[in-house]
Legacy VTK file of the C-alpha trace (Angstrom):
# vtk DataFile Version 3.0
C-alpha trace
ASCII
DATASET POLYDATA
POINTS 438 float
25.041 18.848 -37.840
26.124 22.488 -37.667
28.017 23.585 -34.520
29.237 27.071 -35.361
30.704 28.874 -32.298
30.953 32.677 -32.336
32.055 33.983 -28.920
30.355 33.243 -25.600
26.570 32.911 -26.077
26.527 35.066 -29.194
23.250 33.693 -30.582
20.277 35.553 -29.125
16.589 34.658 -29.424
14.631 37.559 -30.955
11.469 36.455 -29.145
12.660 36.354 -25.499
16.260 37.602 -25.549
17.756 34.359 -24.225
21.322 33.775 -25.528
23.035 30.562 -26.685
26.602 29.556 -27.465
25.702 27.652 -30.674
23.334 28.256 -33.562
22.011 24.689 -33.122
20.959 25.333 -29.506
19.216 28.522 -30.638
17.302 26.610 -33.344
16.139 24.013 -30.778
15.114 26.812 -28.419
13.110 28.638 -31.123
10.848 25.600 -31.328
9.577 26.423 -27.796
8.042 29.507 -29.416
6.913 27.957 -32.712
5.786 24.617 -31.254
7.809 22.711 -33.843
8.608 19.070 -33.013
10.326 17.526 -36.069
11.671 14.378 -34.320
9.139 11.545 -34.083
9.379 8.258 -32.169
8.807 5.327 -34.556
7.390 3.195 -31.715
4.753 5.417 -30.059
4.670 8.456 -32.434
5.524 10.937 -29.647
7.256 14.042 -31.046
10.217 16.034 -29.739
11.915 19.384 -30.352
15.467 17.977 -30.309
17.072 14.800 -31.608
18.778 14.274 -28.231
15.358 14.293 -26.521
14.168 11.594 -28.936
17.259 9.472 -28.224
16.614 9.659 -24.472
12.923 8.843 -24.996
13.694 5.736 -27.101
15.458 4.267 -24.042
12.072 4.130 -22.243
11.088 1.560 -24.906
14.393 -0.326 -25.221
15.241 -0.267 -21.505
18.826 0.769 -22.364
20.711 2.337 -19.424
24.226 3.245 -20.590
25.212 5.417 -17.597
26.432 3.510 -14.504
27.087 4.785 -10.969
30.682 4.014 -9.881
29.583 3.754 -6.210
26.619 1.339 -6.290
26.619 0.288 -9.985
23.019 1.411 -10.480
22.350 2.225 -14.144
20.505 5.146 -15.705
19.103 6.050 -19.120
20.226 9.698 -18.891
23.551 11.278 -17.944
21.820 14.066 -15.989
19.928 11.500 -13.886
23.237 9.781 -13.021
24.765 13.170 -12.163
21.891 13.876 -9.750
22.085 10.339 -8.298
25.832 10.708 -7.561
25.016 13.513 -5.120
23.281 10.943 -2.883
26.729 9.359 -2.430
28.802 12.559 -2.234
26.277 14.420 -0.039
26.516 17.436 -2.336
23.548 19.829 -2.124
24.024 22.756 -4.492
20.605 24.406 -4.563
19.673 26.636 -1.598
16.258 28.145 -0.849
16.484 31.920 -0.357
13.425 31.863 1.943
14.380 29.249 4.552
18.006 28.263 3.658
16.988 24.623 3.041
19.393 22.955 0.580
18.453 20.553 -2.230
20.284 18.026 -4.396
18.495 19.101 -7.599
17.257 22.375 -9.062
13.895 20.687 -9.669
13.659 19.849 -5.969
14.332 23.490 -5.106
11.745 24.760 -7.617
9.103 22.413 -6.209
9.965 23.554 -2.678
9.904 27.330 -3.397
6.193 27.261 -4.283
5.551 26.254 -0.642
6.637 29.811 0.214
5.262 31.697 -2.816
2.101 29.673 -3.443
2.629 30.474 -7.119
0.892 28.213 -9.664
1.439 29.831 -13.083
0.475 26.849 -15.274
-3.278 26.498 -15.852
-5.194 23.661 -17.527
-7.244 25.033 -20.453
-9.946 22.387 -19.948
-10.713 22.458 -16.203
-8.724 25.563 -15.097
-6.759 23.624 -12.450
-3.451 25.373 -11.745
-0.025 23.843 -11.232
3.320 25.035 -9.907
5.313 23.275 -12.615
4.796 22.897 -16.352
5.571 19.151 -16.143
2.726 18.689 -13.631
0.333 20.409 -16.043
1.512 18.229 -18.940
0.855 15.037 -16.946
-2.536 16.381 -15.795
-3.621 17.183 -19.369
-3.402 13.459 -20.168
-6.405 12.949 -17.844
-8.447 14.868 -20.410
-6.836 13.534 -23.614
-6.575 9.927 -22.402
-3.000 9.812 -23.690
-0.856 7.056 -22.130
2.543 7.206 -23.850
4.378 4.817 -21.507
3.769 1.142 -22.365
4.918 -1.936 -20.458
6.967 -4.170 -22.769
5.873 -7.273 -20.814
2.057 -6.973 -20.586
1.339 -3.958 -22.876
-0.381 -1.997 -20.087
-0.097 1.756 -20.682
0.502 4.631 -18.268
0.237 8.412 -18.291
3.450 8.906 -16.278
6.845 7.295 -16.739
7.309 6.804 -12.991
4.049 4.787 -12.869
5.441 2.484 -15.571
8.689 2.000 -13.615
6.740 1.061 -10.477
4.492 -1.264 -12.517
7.459 -3.082 -14.098
8.506 -4.126 -10.556
5.295 -6.193 -10.310
6.851 -8.339 -13.073
10.485 -8.301 -11.909
9.766 -8.484 -8.167
12.343 -5.733 -7.586
12.040 -3.948 -4.217
14.784 -1.302 -4.075
13.533 0.579 -1.003
14.613 -0.988 2.319
13.502 -0.089 5.864
16.534 0.716 8.058
14.669 -0.531 11.159
13.340 -3.979 10.154
14.942 -4.391 6.690
11.570 -4.973 5.011
11.754 -4.055 1.321
9.309 -2.135 -0.844
8.754 -1.518 -4.550
7.840 2.155 -3.978
9.522 4.949 -2.052
6.242 6.417 -0.778
5.230 2.990 0.592
8.516 2.859 2.542
7.919 6.407 3.814
4.489 5.386 5.145
5.910 2.155 6.628
8.642 4.063 8.521
5.945 5.819 10.533
5.102 2.448 12.155
8.575 2.579 13.715
8.866 6.329 14.410
5.272 6.768 15.580
4.969 9.883 13.405
1.364 10.854 12.650
1.421 14.034 10.526
-2.252 14.021 9.489
-4.581 15.526 12.121
-8.381 15.528 12.203
-9.654 19.108 12.414
-12.788 17.952 14.283
-11.428 15.789 17.125
-7.647 16.251 16.945
-6.917 12.555 16.374
-3.751 11.999 14.327
-2.950 9.492 11.582
0.082 8.128 9.778
-1.441 8.517 6.292
-3.806 10.939 4.552
-5.947 7.977 3.443
-6.572 6.943 7.075
-7.520 10.545 7.928
-10.051 10.650 5.055
-11.569 7.361 6.216
-11.700 8.630 9.808
-13.519 11.834 8.769
-16.414 9.667 7.623
-16.974 8.635 11.264
-17.867 12.303 11.854
-19.806 12.963 8.649
-21.505 9.542 8.543
-20.672 9.325 4.829
-20.911 5.791 3.413
-20.402 6.093 -0.351
-19.994 2.366 -1.116
-23.271 0.411 -1.488
-23.817 -3.352 -1.780
-25.829 -4.201 -4.900
-27.300 -7.289 -3.195
-28.685 -5.892 0.080
-28.160 -2.103 -0.305
-26.015 -1.948 2.828
-23.579 0.988 2.650
-19.960 1.256 3.771
-17.471 4.034 4.392
-14.647 2.028 2.802
-14.434 0.204 -0.540
-12.415 -2.598 1.107
-15.226 -3.125 3.649
-17.722 -3.436 0.774
-15.533 -5.988 -1.038
-15.215 -8.046 2.156
-18.982 -7.792 2.740
-19.819 -8.974 -0.792
-18.059 -12.259 0.012
-20.797 -12.949 2.608
-23.193 -13.164 -0.341
-20.874 -15.007 -2.734
-19.135 -17.216 -0.168
-15.864 -16.496 -1.968
-12.660 -17.182 -0.019
-9.807 -16.396 -2.411
-6.950 -16.478 0.106
-5.761 -20.028 0.872
-3.151 -21.143 3.398
-0.301 -23.042 1.695
0.288 -25.180 4.790
-3.203 -26.448 5.725
-5.316 -25.257 2.747
-7.703 -23.277 4.974
-9.302 -20.481 2.944
-10.133 -16.914 3.969
-12.224 -14.082 2.608
-9.575 -11.469 3.486
-5.791 -11.442 2.944
-5.235 -9.932 6.415
-6.977 -12.940 7.998
-4.705 -15.277 6.027
-1.618 -13.397 7.213
-2.738 -13.651 10.850
-3.581 -17.343 10.378
-0.179 -18.096 8.807
1.450 -17.059 12.074
-0.298 -19.968 13.838
2.029 -22.177 11.769
5.198 -20.117 12.258
4.484 -19.020 15.845
5.598 -15.525 14.834
4.392 -12.643 17.053
5.980 -9.469 15.658
3.834 -6.961 17.569
5.022 -6.376 21.169
3.287 -4.259 23.825
5.649 -1.551 25.127
3.968 -1.605 28.558
3.971 -5.323 29.463
6.029 -6.858 26.604
3.203 -9.243 25.686
3.439 -10.161 21.998
0.764 -10.558 19.345
0.521 -12.013 15.865
-1.557 -9.074 14.521
-1.300 -5.279 14.881
-5.050 -4.990 15.591
-4.714 -7.478 18.465
-1.944 -5.272 19.894
-4.083 -2.135 19.535
-7.015 -3.775 21.342
-4.696 -5.073 24.072
-3.108 -1.650 24.538
-6.513 -0.245 25.427
-6.657 -2.626 28.423
-3.789 -0.539 29.835
-5.053 2.911 28.814
-8.790 2.273 29.304
-9.364 4.073 26.011
-12.715 3.464 24.342
-12.597 5.437 21.086
-15.680 3.891 19.461
-18.883 5.648 20.568
-22.466 4.669 19.776
-24.235 7.575 18.066
-27.591 6.373 19.429
-27.000 5.929 23.186
-23.477 7.279 23.698
-22.036 4.003 25.017
-18.317 3.613 24.275
-16.313 0.577 23.191
-12.693 -0.474 22.937
-13.024 -1.904 19.428
-14.934 -1.168 16.248
-16.219 -4.767 16.149
-17.838 -4.382 19.602
-19.491 -1.137 18.490
-20.863 -2.721 15.293
-22.345 -5.626 17.260
-23.860 -3.196 19.769
-25.442 -1.041 17.042
-27.480 -4.051 15.940
-29.313 -3.923 19.309
-30.670 -0.555 18.117
-31.240 -1.344 14.439
-32.446 -4.938 14.905
-30.188 -5.940 12.019
-29.503 -9.672 11.685
-27.191 -10.077 8.685
-26.407 -13.778 9.134
-29.147 -15.998 7.653
-29.229 -19.788 7.834
-29.530 -21.192 4.280
-31.424 -24.235 5.602
-34.194 -22.748 7.798
-33.829 -18.981 7.081
-33.338 -18.137 10.771
-31.335 -14.903 11.183
-28.619 -13.939 13.659
-26.932 -10.777 14.893
-23.507 -12.393 15.338
-21.603 -14.758 13.059
-20.580 -16.939 16.050
-24.258 -17.627 16.881
-24.919 -18.320 13.209
-22.122 -20.911 12.960
-23.233 -22.566 16.231
-26.787 -22.822 14.866
-25.632 -24.352 11.581
-24.345 -27.375 13.458
-27.948 -28.236 14.420
-28.645 -29.132 10.758
-27.279 -32.262 9.055
-24.342 -31.040 6.992
-23.346 -32.133 3.533
-19.912 -33.766 3.609
-18.434 -33.443 0.120
-14.777 -33.943 1.132
-13.729 -37.622 1.198
-10.463 -39.084 2.515
-8.766 -41.156 -0.191
-7.169 -43.369 2.472
-10.134 -44.453 4.642
-13.171 -42.978 2.761
-14.256 -40.918 5.799
-16.215 -37.787 4.788
-15.952 -34.202 6.002
-17.953 -30.981 5.706
-14.959 -28.740 4.951
-11.598 -28.977 3.188
-9.909 -27.765 6.381
-11.354 -30.670 8.389
-10.202 -33.101 5.708
-6.693 -31.592 5.755
-6.507 -32.067 9.539
-7.721 -35.673 9.230
-5.179 -36.530 6.488
-2.389 -35.808 8.966
-3.506 -38.854 10.966
-2.371 -40.852 7.928
0.710 -38.834 6.911
1.766 -38.034 10.526
2.557 -34.494 9.304
2.847 -31.916 12.131
3.270 -28.455 10.530
2.595 -26.379 13.692
5.707 -25.768 15.796
5.876 -24.219 19.277
8.265 -21.252 19.247
9.099 -21.869 22.949
10.129 -25.552 23.072
10.031 -26.776 19.450
7.239 -29.323 19.978
5.175 -29.931 16.829
1.436 -30.444 16.327
-0.931 -31.565 13.587
-3.803 -29.365 14.810
-3.396 -25.588 15.429
-5.888 -25.692 18.336
-3.685 -28.240 20.121
-0.674 -25.971 19.654
-2.589 -22.964 21.044
-3.598 -25.004 24.095
0.047 -26.035 24.501
1.211 -22.385 24.255
-1.214 -21.416 27.034
0.508 -24.018 29.218
3.812 -22.157 28.736
2.084 -18.909 29.701
0.591 -20.535 32.827
3.971 -21.962 33.883
5.538 -18.517 33.439
2.863 -16.881 35.639
3.328 -19.561 38.334
7.071 -18.946 38.281
6.484 -15.215 38.786
4.078 -15.836 41.703
6.593 -18.166 43.374
9.423 -15.700 42.946
11.390 -17.975 40.608
11.730 -15.179 38.002
LINES 1 439
438 0 1 2 3 4 5 6 7 8 9 10 11 12 13 14 15 16 17 18 19 20 21 22 23 24 25 26 27 28 29 30 31 32 33 34 35 36 37 38 39 40 41 42 43 44 45 46 47 48 49 50 51 52 53 54 55 56 57 58 59 60 61 62 63 64 65 66 67 68 69 70 71 72 73 74 75 76 77 78 79 80 81 82 83 84 85 86 87 88 89 90 91 92 93 94 95 96 97 98 99 100 101 102 103 104 105 106 107 108 109 110 111 112 113 114 115 116 117 118 119 120 121 122 123 124 125 126 127 128 129 130 131 132 133 134 135 136 137 138 139 140 141 142 143 144 145 146 147 148 149 150 151 152 153 154 155 156 157 158 159 160 161 162 163 164 165 166 167 168 169 170 171 172 173 174 175 176 177 178 179 180 181 182 183 184 185 186 187 188 189 190 191 192 193 194 195 196 197 198 199 200 201 202 203 204 205 206 207 208 209 210 211 212 213 214 215 216 217 218 219 220 221 222 223 224 225 226 227 228 229 230 231 232 233 234 235 236 237 238 239 240 241 242 243 244 245 246 247 248 249 250 251 252 253 254 255 256 257 258 259 260 261 262 263 264 265 266 267 268 269 270 271 272 273 274 275 276 277 278 279 280 281 282 283 284 285 286 287 288 289 290 291 292 293 294 295 296 297 298 299 300 301 302 303 304 305 306 307 308 309 310 311 312 313 314 315 316 317 318 319 320 321 322 323 324 325 326 327 328 329 330 331 332 333 334 335 336 337 338 339 340 341 342 343 344 345 346 347 348 349 350 351 352 353 354 355 356 357 358 359 360 361 362 363 364 365 366 367 368 369 370 371 372 373 374 375 376 377 378 379 380 381 382 383 384 385 386 387 388 389 390 391 392 393 394 395 396 397 398 399 400 401 402 403 404 405 406 407 408 409 410 411 412 413 414 415 416 417 418 419 420 421 422 423 424 425 426 427 428 429 430 431 432 433 434 435 436 437
């Protein structure tokens, strides 16, 4: 390869006047004008202007990371990426904004920031005319139109438009979670997920509703909230045509029709239609109550339980009926109330077709019919209507007691017995307070 040096940046581009110290660098630069890309990847056929760019690209396929940080031993595919990473350890911030004096670790970070002041978006998509502040953003966007996905997972062959999406995806295979919360030490696979999580600790809510002023920790929650004002419900059930403002609410609703309960407890085998319900249930085994009220220090196993409890202190009733104006402390109470106006009875008995407004009334009614008992105990041949009931019964044979009281360590076979026991602790504590013992 030719590396002829003639003075300091003696080779000038006739097209734009930019100067280079070597003839080779000038030749590579000229390809930005001609569009020439003579170096082709033998794996995915992507083309490059310079051989060095091809070499760096090949590492996205091979996974090679030859550059290692001397502080934390993290490895990188590119020397420049390591150089930028080292500034996280040294604290060096070389790039200063001339508008607001904010300093950045990388020139790219500064360039992205400057457009906040200038509003400049010089790169326009030829297909849909959307404008972008950076050429790289335009290049990634163009793949939405072309369908190009040059980044392929070597484990499952799934393809991605952006390299960063592939890196995040690979962590679903490796289980790597490099982003750790400094408050509770919970780890995350993505930096933006950690950023959102941190707001649970700081209380920061940067997204404000322009209609009612209510604030939210994420833009997604704000968008969902706006539908309470607009009444928009874009997700429709194909079975009963009921509409929902959230796709997750539709998925949960569909399980009423299918009876699907994909989330099963590993301790007692009880199954749930929603993962959140399984998480809350799992805490009946562990006794964990991570959500504490800041006003009375009462603890709860679920964040929603804490939110509802908090309203008993504040008196807040944020859920208002659009028909009669009555307000409620929870969304569930409002939904039940709305059925008094609409006459909706979504819970139908499969035996006699009688309908109910509330699921609790529906389940109570079901007990009036003789139930099929398909679950048989292999020890004593007794039959049960549900797998959960069978699991509880089996413990009378195995003497297993998986539910442990977090207060005194006593164990139980049945979660309801443990809950009753826990209430006894609460009662004893209240009696002690009344008697002045605490």
